N, C-alpha and C positions, 0 to 999 in steps of 0.2 A: 265463580264467573266474575264476581265484584275485584275480587283479587286478583285475576288473570289480566283483566282490561288495566287497573290500575300499574300493571309493570311491563305493558305495549307503552313502547316509545311514540304518543298519539299526538304530542304539546307542540307546537313551534318552539323554538328555542328562545327565549326570554335574551333581553339584553344583556344583561348580568353573564347570561352562559357564551354569549358570543364574544363579550371581553374578555372573559376569562380562555375562552380559545387562542385568542390572538393574542395574551401574554405567551400563553406556549408555543409561539409560532405556529397556528393551527390558523392558515385564510386559503381561500380560493383561490385555485392558480389554475390557467392554463398553459399548458404546453402549446398547443397549437397557434394560440393568440402570438406568444411570444416568438415564436418562429416564424411566423406570417409577417409581425411586423418588422422583424428583421429582415428577413427576404425582402418585402415591400422597398422597404426605406433604402435597402441597397440596389435595387430593381430602378427606381425613380431616380437613385443619385447617379448611376450609369447611363440612366437614359437621356437626362438632364446634362451632368457633365461628361459625358464619352469623350467627346472631341476633346475637353481641354484633359483628360487624363490621356487622352492616346499619342498628345503631341507633347505632353511629359514624357511620357515613357521614352518617345521616340528621342528623346530628346537625351535623360537619361542613357538611354541604353548605346547611345552614341559616346556619350563623353565618357563611360564605362570602358568601352571597347576603344576607345584611342588610347593608346600609350604611347608618351611622350620617351624621348630618349633619355633624357635625366631621372627618370624611374629605372633605366634598364641598366643606367651607370651607379645607380646608388639603390641596392633596394631597400635600404630602409626608410624610406620614402612610400615602400606600397603599402604601408600597414597606415599611416597617416591616409593614403590614398582612399583607398577601402572603406574607411570609414567619411570619409565626403562623401564618395558614392551609393554607401547605405544611408548616411542623413538626407541624402538627396531626394532618393526614394521613397523612406519613410516618411518625408516636408510631402510628398505626392500625395501620398494614399491618405494621409490627416485629415482631410477633410471624409474622406471614406471611413475611416476607424473613427472619426467623432460622431457621423449622425450613426453609424453602428451602436455606439453605445450608448449615445441618447435612447434609440429602439427599444435596446435592453434593458434597461429602466423603466418604462415607459408600463409595460402590461398591467403593474401590481397598482399603478393609480388606475385603471379603468376599472379594474376589479375591487375598488376599495381593500387591498390586502396587503397595501404599504405598510410593514409594522417594523421594529427593530425588538425583536425576544433575545434577551440574554438565556432565557431559561432552555429555549429550543438547542442551543450550544452545548447546552451539557451533555456531557455523553452518556448513554443509555444501551444498557446491556441487553435488553430486551431485542433489540435491534438485530442482536448478531446470531438469534436464536434462529439455527437451520429450519429446525420445524416451522417457525414464522415465517422464514423465507419460502420455504419451499409453501406455505398455505398462500402467501401472494402471490407467489407465480399460477396457482389455480382459482384463484378468485375472481368474483365475476368483474371489479376492476380489470385485473390482467385480459380477461375475455373481451371488455370494450375498448381495450389500448389496441388488442390484436384486431377487432373489429375497424377500430380505427385508422393504424397502419394497411392494412387492407384497402377500405375507401378511399387513402389517401392515393396508394401505390396505382390503384385502376382509374381514379379521377385525372389524376395527371399524368400518368403513361396513355391515357385514350386522347387527351389534350394533347402532347408531344405527339404521336400517331398523327394526329390530324394537323397540327403545323408543318409538321415535316413534309405529307402530303400535298398542303396545301401550297408549300414553298417547294416545291420541287424544281418546279421548272425556274427559280433565283438561283436554286443552288446550283445548277448545272451551267445557270451562263454563270456563275464566277469565273469557270475556266475560259472565259475568251476575255477575261477583262485583265486592264493591265496590274499589277504588284500592289500599286498605292490604292487606287480606287476597289480592285478587290478584297483587300481587306478594313476599309472604310466602311464597304458595301456589306461583308460579311459582319462584320462586328453591328451594325444596325440591325441584321436580323439575328443576332443571338440575341441584342438586347430587347429587342423586341417580345422575340420568343420566351425570352425569361421574364417581360415583364406578365405576360399572359400569364404563363405557367404557375404563378406566384400568385395572380390574381384567381386564380381556379378556388386556390385554399380558403377562401370567404364564405365557402360551402363547408367545407370542414369547422371551419372557425365557430359558421353559425349556429350550425350543429354541438359543438364541444361547450362554447360558453355558458350555453343554459343547464348543459346535464353537469358540467363542473358545480356549478353556483348550487342545481337541487343536490347533487352527491351530497355538496360540504353541509347546507343547511338538513337535510335527512337525517346525516351524520352526529349532529348536532340535537335532533330530539330529545325530548324528556317525557317520561312517564308524568301521570298526573302524581304519582306522592314527592317526586322531584321538585315538583312544581311548587307543592305544599312548602315541601322543606323549604324551598327557596325563597320563599315571601314570608316566613315565619322568621328565619337569617334576616329579612331586611326590613321588615316590620319589627319583629322583635318576639320571642317567646312570652305568650301572654302571662304564665305564670312566673319568666324570670322579671318583666317587667313590673308585674305587681309586687315580685321581694323585692325587686330594686327602691319603687315606691316604698313601701314598708319602713325600707332601712332609710330612705330619704326622710320619711314622716319622723322615723323614731328620732335622727340624728337631731332635726328640728324641735324638737320637743325639747331635749337633753338643753339645745339651745336655749329657749324660752325658759325653762325653769332655773338654768342658772344665772338668766337673766334678773329672773324677782326678788331677790335681796338687795338690787340696787333701785326698786322701785318706791316712790314717794306712796304710793296707797293703791289700794285692792278694792275696785268699785265690784260688790257680789248682787245677787238678784233674790234672796241672799242664798238658796242651792243650786241654782242650774248654772249661774253663768257665776265668773270671775273674767275680770279685767286688771290688768295688773298697768300701772300709770306710772311716767317716771317723768318731773322738770329739772331740767340744772341750768346752772347761768351759763347763759350763752345762747339756749333753744328757741328760735321764733315763737313754738309752741309743744305742749304737752306732746308726747308718745307713748305709744304702745307697745309694754316690751314684753306682755304676755296675755295670752288669752284662751278660754276653753270653756268647753259644759259638760258635766257628768263629772266623772273622774277625775278630768285634767281638772277641771273646776274646785273639784274638793283637794289635790295635789296644790295649786295653786299657793291656796288660804293656809295649807299646812307651811306649806315652806315660806310664806309671810307672815305666819304667826312665830313660826321658829326664829327667824330674824327682825323680830318688833314691825314688821311692816304692817301702819294702820288698814286698817278694814272698815267702809264705809258700806251700808246697805242701801243700795239705792235701783230698784228692780229696772224700772225705766230706761234710767242712764245705760246700767251694766248692759241690757240689752241692745242697745245703740250702738255702744260703744263695741260689742260684739259681732255685728250684723255689718257695720261699715269700718270699723277702723283694721285697720293694717298691723301688720310685724311690725316692730322697727321704724314706722313709719308714722307723721303727727296726726292729729285725730282731727276731724273734719271739722271744717269752718264753723258748722250749723253747733256744735256741742261743745264751744269753745267757752261760752258765758257759764252752761251748767259745769263744766271741769274747773272752772276758774271759783266756784263757790267750794268748789270739793277742796280744790288746794288750800284754800282760806281756810280753812275748815281746819284744813291737817296741821296748815301752818300754826293756827290758834292751839291746838289740840298738841305740839311740841311745845308752844312756849309756856303752856299749862305746867306739861311734865317737867320741865324744868324749873319755871318759876311760882307755879301754885297758883293760887288764886281762886276766883268762878271757873267751875267748868263751862268750855265752848257748849253751842249747843251746833248739834248735826243739823246740815241742813234741811229741809223737808221735802219742798216743793220747788226742786230743781227745774230750769226753762228749759225741756229736753222738747224740740219739735215734736208732735205727735207722727208725721209723716215717718219720722227715722226709727220708732221704737215698732221692732216686728210683736207678735201675737204671742202673747206668755209662753213660755213653755211647763 
């Protein structure tokens, strides 16, 4: 039962899942919203600019039907004349076409589905499978589309019948009006009826948009296993992260061991801790080039011995440097005096090896602040 539950898509889609769907061109869309906006904008434009369109249309028709004698005498002028009339008609319709174009591109913004997805342009041969096409024809989505079509037909048909029946007196009254008056009256009636019919589509849009959003997010729902896998991919597989950390530590350890031969002194605990220090000309303070405890401490001492790096046993200083010193960083200021005594001893030891004389005495009581010394391991 638990395995079946994990395979059921019961979890809401994550932000990453939605973003991946958008990259594939899968976004919510409502045909009804697009149709409604285009028709409503067209109806509103005609309602507000109907008189202007009528006047321009009559002027264009009058100009097109007026044929001057020179066009009859020179047929070559007919083509430029036709182009001129066509341009006038197009210019007259330009405001309507412009607002219709704007209305056509607006729906994706309302649904936050405006996206440019090149992957959606790649041909998909699966869409050409006739069996898949038949499945879509008899799918739940197709039944919903059929239901919407029937609903729209019944709704718009009922409103159209009501408008015609309610305006029957005005319609028959057009027979008694003059041609200009009758055309203007008929134009107003048609535009108003068109506006009312389009307005009834609000009911269809109000039902379709929530349904499309629900259907879109329902298709993107995930199983519990998919959510877990995505979290692993986002946060990183613990095993992979552990392996990466292990490799990083190994690389850092190799770099640290390579720096031991350049150290001036190795301060030890004597067995548990080892800290290699270097102080070259131009440095503001000595730096920790390597440090470690246990096996790493032994390895530091072995490398140091093979490269003749001096070793000094100073347990409190070794523990303080290991606890508070950072690799490739200057030692803490509170340890300057203690390390200075150590370096002075190392320089004396170096001179003794070159020149001989009295053997330098190693420092015994180094000034290490007690609060910097951790408990002995």
